[in-house]
C-alpha positions, 0 to 999 in steps of 0.5 A: 476435499476441504482440508486439500491444499491447492496452489492459486493465483490472487489478484487484487485491485491495483497490486501485481498477481501472485502465487498463494496456497490456500484450502480448496473448500467452498469457505476458504475460496469465499474468505479469498474473494470476500463473498459468495463466490461465482466462477468464470471461464473466459479462457481456453486454458483449463483454468477458471476465474473465481470471484465475489458474485456481489462485488460490483453491488457492494461498489468494490473496486474495479480490478481488471478488464477482460478482452476479446481477440481484438483487445476490446473490453467485454466485461471488467472484474471487480474485488479481489479474485482467483485462477484457479486449476480445473479438475474433473470435479473440483477446482484445483492447483493451477498448472504452472503453465497456466499460472505463467500464462494468467500472471502475464495476462493480469500482470499490469494493474488497471485503473477505471473511470467513467469519462463522459459516459465512456469507460476509460483504462489507466494501466498502472505501469511501474517505472522498474520491474519489481525484483525477485527479492522484493516478489519474494518478500511480498509472497513471504508477508502475504504467506504470514498474514495467512498463518496470521489469520488462521492463528487468530481464530483458534483457541488461546491454548493453541495460540499459546503453543505456536507463540515461538512459531509466530514470533520466529517468523516474524523474525524471519521476515524482519531479517529479510529486510536487512540482508540481501539475496542474490537474484538466483537465491530469491528465484530458488525460495520463490519457486517454493509454495510456502518459502516462510514456512519452509525456512521456518522448519529449515531454522528449526533443525538449526543450533545457533549461539544465541549470544552471537545471534544477538550480537549479529543483530545489533550489528545488522540493526545498526547499519541498517539505521546508518544507511537509508539507501532504501528509504524514499526520498522527496527526490523519488516523489513524483510532483502532486497532480491535482487534476482529476482522472477524466481531465487527464485522460482528455488532456493526454496526462493520464502518465502523470496522474497515474504516477501522482496516484501511486504516489498517494498510494505509497504516502498512505502506506507510509502513513500507516506503517509510521503509526504503527512503528511509533506506537508504544505503550498506548501513546503515539509518537506524532513527532514522526509525522514530520518525516512523511511530510519532509519525503512526500510534501505537505499537499500530498499528506494532507490530501491523503488524510483529507479524502481519508476523513472525508469518506468517513466523516460518521466516525466519532474517532475523528475529531470535530476540528479535523473534520472541519479541516478535512473539508476544506481540502479540495480532493482532486479525483473522486476514486482516491478510496484507494488512498484512505488509511485503513490500516491502523487505528482511526483514533491513532490516524486523528492523532497524527492528522492533529500533528500535521495540521500544527506543522502546517500552521507552522509553517503558514505562520513562519515569515519568509526570507523577503518578508523579513527583509521588508521588515528591517530595511527602512522604507526610501519614503520614510528616508527622504522625509527624515532627511527633508526634516533635518535640512528644515531645521 
């Protein structure tokens, strides 16, 4: 039974749920939730929640609330969890009807905090629904990550055997970013349990002209560089909210808090992706920091970096200077761990932070226009004094 594949719904903290095909065995379930599993049966439908039974003891982030028929919260699940189908003896694939029901039930990510001894919930509503194309990309991205994890656990000979498949699947994801699909095409691929593998198998059977393909790739890449329509701009980023979550709830500013918090998370992801993209030949091109600051603003970048370093003060990969600087930055929220940088090497994050501090110092030293005018325009008192002296002579 351990080799049998089942389709489950994965629900991660502060993310939309998504379907995923996994092995049905105990080890696979434990890997997905990050610990010893516990099954919970809160629904009348033939499905169960599989979660990490020690998630709250591990201080895993709270994920989704369970509510009774009147909408009152009676429990909160911590950490990543799965929704699985129920067979006679084992967990099975989630049925299509249950998949749709549970996807809708857990569709909106939630944040939790203690306000005056009361559990408060902020629903992280998206400004616009995620497009089918975006859903497809995230599904294929998760599928590739699962394949990559499996491949890394294989012996060297097996890894070499899969080199072509690995690089081609990377190319498929890259190609997807450069081209568009209609909503109907995206939906058709979304209906597949493993769209990335299905596209790869289709590509294996296709004869292509390598030179033509390379030429098309060059044109496509050039067009992508010329068009920045999909890149976030400073106008798209909400203003920084400097108060804590409890303050926001008390003053009816939870929406502003939630938008700012999501922007912090987006800033963290952009920093991680930028560092990975600009690390070549054992060297980080730190000039990439300016683009992040131009998009998200200095205050937000400082907050994300300082929060990250404050949470890992024990780590020797962060320099003493950056640790001291991080302590001087007030962090407005006690749950900022969700925007801690963790997707790249901390030594590279330290170099990135050093460059941000250098740019910050440049801005602080740069004189303002009014300051320059004050230095160049003579004081009226000095002018009067000179004229008076002239008359006396």
